[in-house]
C-alpha positions as CSV (number, residue, x, y, z in Angstrom):
1,X,104.0,101.5,62.5
2,X,101.5,99.2,60.9
3,X,100.8,97.2,64.0
4,X,99.4,100.0,66.1
5,X,95.9,98.9,65.4
6,X,96.7,95.5,66.9
7,X,98.4,96.9,70.0
8,X,95.6,95.6,72.1
9,X,95.2,92.3,70.3
10,X,92.0,90.7,69.1
11,X,92.0,88.4,72.1
12,X,92.0,91.2,74.6
13,X,89.5,93.3,72.7
14,X,87.1,90.4,72.3
15,X,87.5,89.6,76.0
16,X,86.6,93.2,77.0
17,X,83.8,93.4,74.5
18,X,82.3,90.1,75.7
19,X,82.4,91.1,79.4
20,X,80.7,94.5,78.8
21,X,78.1,92.9,76.5
22,X,77.2,90.4,79.3
23,X,76.8,93.3,81.8
24,X,74.6,95.1,79.3
25,X,72.4,92.1,78.7
26,X,71.8,91.5,82.4
27,X,71.4,95.3,83.1
28,X,74.1,94.9,85.8
29,X,75.1,97.6,88.2
30,X,78.6,97.7,89.6
31,X,82.2,98.1,88.5
32,X,84.1,95.9,86.0
33,X,87.9,96.0,86.7
34,X,90.1,95.5,83.6
35,X,93.6,94.3,84.3
36,X,96.4,95.3,81.9
37,X,98.5,98.2,80.8
38,X,97.2,100.7,81.7
39,X,93.9,99.0,82.5
40,X,91.0,100.7,84.2
41,X,87.6,100.4,85.8
42,X,84.2,100.6,84.0
43,X,81.3,101.7,86.2
44,X,77.9,100.5,85.0
45,X,74.4,101.4,86.0
46,X,71.5,99.3,84.7
47,X,73.9,97.9,82.0
48,X,75.1,101.3,80.8
49,X,78.5,102.8,81.4
50,X,78.4,106.0,83.4
51,X,82.1,106.4,84.2
52,X,85.5,105.0,83.2
53,X,88.6,105.5,85.3
54,X,92.1,104.7,83.9
55,X,95.7,105.7,84.8
56,X,96.2,106.1,81.1
57,X,94.0,109.2,80.7
58,X,93.4,112.3,82.9
59,X,90.0,112.5,84.7
60,X,87.7,115.4,85.1
61,X,89.6,116.8,88.1
62,X,92.9,116.9,86.2
63,X,91.2,118.4,83.2
64,X,89.9,121.3,85.3
65,X,93.0,121.9,87.3
66,X,95.7,121.5,84.5
67,X,93.7,123.6,82.0
68,X,93.7,126.5,84.4
69,X,89.9,126.7,84.8
70,X,90.3,126.4,88.6
71,X,93.2,126.7,90.9
72,X,94.4,124.3,93.5
73,X,93.4,126.6,96.4
74,X,89.9,126.9,95.0
75,X,89.6,123.1,94.5
76,X,90.7,122.5,98.1
77,X,88.2,125.0,99.4
78,X,85.4,123.3,97.4
79,X,86.3,119.9,98.9
80,X,86.2,121.4,102.5
81,X,82.8,122.9,101.8
82,X,81.5,119.7,100.4
83,X,82.7,117.7,103.4
84,X,85.2,115.6,101.5
85,X,83.0,114.8,98.5
86,X,85.1,113.3,95.7
87,X,83.4,115.3,92.9
88,X,82.1,118.7,94.2
89,X,79.7,119.4,91.3
90,X,77.3,121.5,93.3
91,X,80.2,123.8,94.6
92,X,81.6,124.2,91.1
93,X,78.2,125.4,89.8
94,X,77.4,127.6,92.9
95,X,80.8,129.5,92.8
96,X,80.5,130.0,89.0
97,X,83.6,128.0,88.2
98,X,81.8,125.9,85.6
99,X,78.3,125.5,84.3
100,X,76.2,122.4,84.6
101,X,76.3,121.7,80.8
102,X,80.1,122.3,80.8
103,X,80.6,119.8,83.6
104,X,78.5,117.2,81.8
105,X,80.7,117.6,78.7
106,X,83.9,117.4,80.8
107,X,82.7,114.2,82.4
108,X,81.6,112.6,79.1
109,X,85.0,113.5,77.4
110,X,86.9,112.0,80.4
111,X,84.9,108.8,80.2
112,X,85.5,108.4,76.4
113,X,89.1,109.3,76.7
114,X,89.7,106.7,79.5
115,X,88.0,104.0,77.3
116,X,90.3,104.9,74.5
117,X,93.4,104.5,76.8
118,X,92.2,101.1,77.9
119,X,91.6,99.9,74.3
120,X,94.9,101.4,73.1
121,X,96.8,99.4,75.8
122,X,96.9,95.8,76.7
123,X,94.0,93.9,78.2
124,X,95.1,90.8,80.3
125,X,91.9,89.9,82.1
126,X,88.4,91.2,83.2
127,X,87.6,90.5,86.8
128,X,84.1,89.5,87.8
129,X,81.6,92.3,88.2
130,X,81.8,94.0,91.7
131,X,78.5,95.1,93.1
132,X,80.1,98.2,94.7
133,X,79.0,101.3,92.9
134,X,81.2,104.3,93.6
135,X,81.8,106.1,90.3
136,X,83.8,109.3,90.3
137,X,82.1,112.1,88.4
138,X,79.5,109.9,86.6
139,X,77.4,111.2,83.7
140,X,73.7,111.5,84.1
141,X,72.8,109.4,81.1
142,X,74.9,106.3,80.6
143,X,76.3,105.1,77.3
144,X,75.9,101.6,75.9
145,X,79.1,99.6,76.3
146,X,79.1,98.5,72.6
147,X,78.9,102.0,71.3
148,X,81.7,103.2,73.7
149,X,84.1,100.4,72.6
150,X,83.3,101.1,68.9
151,X,84.1,104.8,69.4
152,X,87.4,103.9,71.1
153,X,88.3,101.5,68.2
154,X,87.5,104.2,65.6
155,X,89.9,106.6,67.4
156,X,92.6,104.0,67.5
157,X,92.2,103.4,63.7
158,X,92.3,107.1,63.1
159,X,95.7,107.3,64.9
160,X,97.0,104.4,62.9
161,X,96.0,106.1,59.6
162,X,98.3,109.1,60.3
163,X,101.7,109.4,58.5
164,X,103.6,109.0,61.8
165,X,101.4,107.1,64.2
166,X,102.3,106.8,67.9
167,X,101.0,105.0,70.9
168,X,99.8,107.0,73.9
169,X,102.4,105.5,76.3
170,X,105.3,104.4,74.1
171,X,107.1,107.1,72.1
172,X,108.9,110.1,73.7
173,X,109.3,112.8,71.1
174,X,111.7,115.8,71.3
175,X,111.2,119.2,69.6
176,X,113.0,120.3,66.5
177,X,114.5,123.8,66.3
178,X,111.7,125.9,64.8
179,X,112.0,129.6,63.8
180,X,110.2,132.0,66.0
181,X,107.9,133.3,63.2
182,X,106.7,129.7,62.6
183,X,106.3,129.0,66.3
184,X,104.1,132.0,66.8
185,X,101.7,130.8,64.0
186,X,101.1,127.4,65.7
187,X,97.8,126.8,67.5
188,X,97.8,126.8,71.3
189,X,97.6,123.0,71.6
190,X,100.7,122.6,69.4
191,X,102.6,125.2,71.4
192,X,101.8,123.3,74.6
193,X,103.0,120.0,73.0
194,X,106.3,121.7,72.0
195,X,106.8,123.1,75.5
196,X,106.3,119.7,77.2
197,X,108.0,117.4,74.6
198,X,111.4,116.9,76.1
199,X,112.3,113.3,75.3
200,X,111.1,112.0,78.6
201,X,107.3,112.4,78.3
202,X,104.9,110.3,76.3
203,X,101.6,111.5,74.8
204,X,99.9,110.3,78.0
205,X,102.4,112.3,80.2
206,X,101.8,115.4,78.1
207,X,98.0,114.9,78.5
208,X,98.3,114.9,82.3
209,X,100.6,117.9,82.3
210,X,98.5,120.1,80.1
211,X,94.9,118.9,80.8
212,X,94.4,117.7,77.3
213,X,92.9,114.3,76.6
214,X,95.0,111.3,75.9
215,X,93.6,110.9,72.4
216,X,94.0,114.6,71.7
217,X,97.7,114.6,72.8
218,X,98.4,111.4,70.8
219,X,96.9,112.8,67.6
220,X,98.8,116.1,68.1
221,X,102.1,114.4,68.6
222,X,101.6,112.1,65.6
223,X,100.7,115.1,63.3
224,X,103.6,117.2,64.6
225,X,105.9,114.3,63.8
226,X,104.6,114.2,60.3
227,X,105.0,118.0,59.9
228,X,108.6,117.9,61.2
229,X,108.0,119.9,64.3
230,X,108.8,116.9,66.5
231,X,111.1,113.9,66.1
232,X,111.8,110.7,67.8
233,X,115.3,110.3,69.4
234,X,117.5,107.6,68.0
235,X,117.6,104.3,69.9
236,X,120.5,104.2,72.4
237,X,123.5,102.3,71.2
238,X,124.3,99.1,72.9
239,X,126.9,99.3,75.6
240,X,130.5,99.0,74.5
241,X,132.0,95.6,75.3
242,X,134.1,95.3,78.4
243,X,137.8,94.6,77.7
244,X,139.3,91.9,79.9
245,X,143.0,91.8,80.2
246,X,144.5,88.3,80.0
247,X,147.0,87.3,82.7
248,X,150.5,86.3,81.5
249,X,151.1,82.6,81.3
250,X,154.0,82.7,83.8
251,X,151.6,84.0,86.5
252,X,149.6,80.8,86.3
253,X,152.4,78.4,86.8
254,X,151.9,76.0,89.7
255,X,154.7,76.4,92.3
256,X,156.1,73.2,93.8
257,X,154.8,71.9,97.1
258,X,156.4,73.5,100.1
259,X,158.1,76.3,98.1
260,X,157.6,79.9,99.3
261,X,155.5,82.2,97.1
262,X,157.5,84.0,94.5
263,X,157.8,87.8,94.8
264,X,157.7,90.3,92.1
265,X,161.3,91.3,91.1
266,X,160.4,94.9,91.1
267,X,159.0,94.7,94.7
268,X,161.9,92.6,95.8
269,X,164.5,95.1,94.5
270,X,162.6,98.0,96.2
271,X,162.5,96.2,99.5
272,X,166.2,95.2,99.2
273,X,167.3,98.8,98.6
274,X,165.1,100.1,101.4
275,X,166.6,97.5,103.9
276,X,170.1,98.1,102.7
277,X,169.8,101.9,103.1
278,X,168.8,101.5,106.8
279,X,171.8,99.2,107.5
280,X,169.9,97.5,110.3
281,X,171.3,94.1,111.3
282,X,168.8,91.3,110.9
283,X,167.6,89.9,114.2
284,X,169.1,86.6,115.3
285,X,166.7,83.7,115.5
286,X,165.8,82.6,119.0
287,X,167.7,79.6,120.4
288,X,166.1,76.3,119.9
289,X,165.3,74.8,123.3
290,X,166.7,71.5,124.1
291,X,165.0,68.6,125.8
292,X,164.3,68.8,129.5
293,X,166.7,66.8,131.7
294,X,165.7,63.3,132.2
295,X,163.2,63.3,129.3
296,X,163.4,61.7,125.9
297,X,161.0,62.2,123.0
298,X,158.4,59.5,122.9
299,X,156.2,58.3,120.1
300,X,154.3,60.9,118.2
301,X,150.6,60.8,119.2
302,X,149.7,63.1,116.3
303,X,150.9,61.4,113.1
304,X,149.5,64.3,111.0
305,X,151.9,66.9,112.6
306,X,149.1,69.0,114.1
307,X,150.1,68.9,117.8
308,X,153.7,68.7,119.3
309,X,154.9,65.3,120.3
310,X,154.4,64.3,124.0
311,X,157.7,63.8,125.9
312,X,158.0,60.5,127.7
313,X,159.6,60.0,131.1
314,X,162.9,58.1,130.9
315,X,162.7,55.1,133.2
316,X,165.2,55.2,136.0
317,X,165.6,55.8,139.8
318,X,167.0,59.3,139.5
319,X,164.3,60.6,137.1
320,X,162.3,63.4,138.6
321,X,158.7,62.5,139.2
322,X,155.7,64.8,138.9
323,X,153.1,64.8,141.6
324,X,149.9,63.4,140.3
325,X,146.5,62.7,141.8
326,X,144.5,59.6,141.7
327,X,142.5,59.3,138.5
328,X,139.2,61.0,138.8
329,X,140.0,62.9,142.0
330,X,139.6,66.4,140.4
331,X,136.9,65.4,138.0
332,X,139.1,66.5,135.1
333,X,142.0,64.0,134.9
334,X,141.3,61.1,132.7
335,X,143.1,57.7,132.8
336,X,145.2,57.0,129.7
337,X,145.8,53.7,128.0
338,X,147.4,51.0,130.0
339,X,150.7,51.4,128.2
340,X,150.9,55.1,129.1
341,X,149.9,55.1,132.7
342,X,152.9,57.3,133.5
343,X,151.4,60.4,132.1
344,X,148.0,62.1,132.1
345,X,146.3,64.8,130.0
346,X,146.6,67.2,132.9
347,X,150.3,66.6,133.2
348,X,150.7,67.0,129.4
349,X,149.1,70.5,129.4
350,X,151.3,71.5,132.4
351,X,154.4,70.4,130.6
352,X,153.3,72.0,127.4
353,X,153.1,75.4,129.1
354,X,156.7,75.0,130.3
355,X,158.1,74.5,126.9
356,X,159.6,77.7,125.3
357,X,157.7,79.3,122.5
358,X,158.7,82.4,120.4
359,X,155.8,84.3,121.9
360,X,156.6,83.6,125.5
361,X,159.9,85.6,125.5
362,X,161.5,83.2,128.1
């Protein structure tokens, strides 16, 4: 993995270095937000970095809780006593959970580890400096930005020089079966790495689960890979191609216009045998109604065949006449064309309802 040193890229590294150098030159106070993966926030006071927060590395709180130095109930009680203070340093010292020097070391290690996580990742942009100054667990004496970045770059180069280098948030190792006598001789950090390396956690995930630093977990995973205690799972094989069955050529033939759809011979024989076993006579088709007396079919007003043809009254003295109103008397009747003054739309609908249909039953 020769390209691990360039995982950040010279463009991103130079962008971060230039932004922090400007803050140092102007002795700025505020926070500099770095966008990227994982990204982070650099808190500065008078041009010096006093805290770094990043989702790629555990902070001081996670280091104290995950390492077992303090329990969750004790931490919650400290927060209640401090009135919701984010970093209850005074309570930790008063209850004897940690000394002042120990807390300074924990905060310094967390700041350097977060800077390493930012440098080992991808830097996309650096937002303008925000004047708000709300650092979490700041160190008393800040560190120069140039020195902090150089320390992170040296750590990244040390990881790249290992026989099996890894990135903090990329590889997900799995343990190798190790005899019990060899497992007992391993140092405690290696035992924790073996216990948490399950093929789903990266070095960053193991750091959050154990309270170790991201750099410490990354170096431990890389060394254990070189020693044969861990291994990287093989890349998943590509998905098998999906087999598509081709339809027979006969099923795609175009049937002639007006022909009924063809039925599968197997289905047709099954239906024929079922109908024949019942011996049920087929129903006779309903009689076709003849024309009404005195009426002959007239010209088809619907050449497309959408609506039935309108019967026309046969002229004659004995032809029955239908009562009709004057056009416009009901507000619905409309006058037809001059050549069809003997019928109206209202009379057409009345006559249409009198014609037999299969659904009427009469």
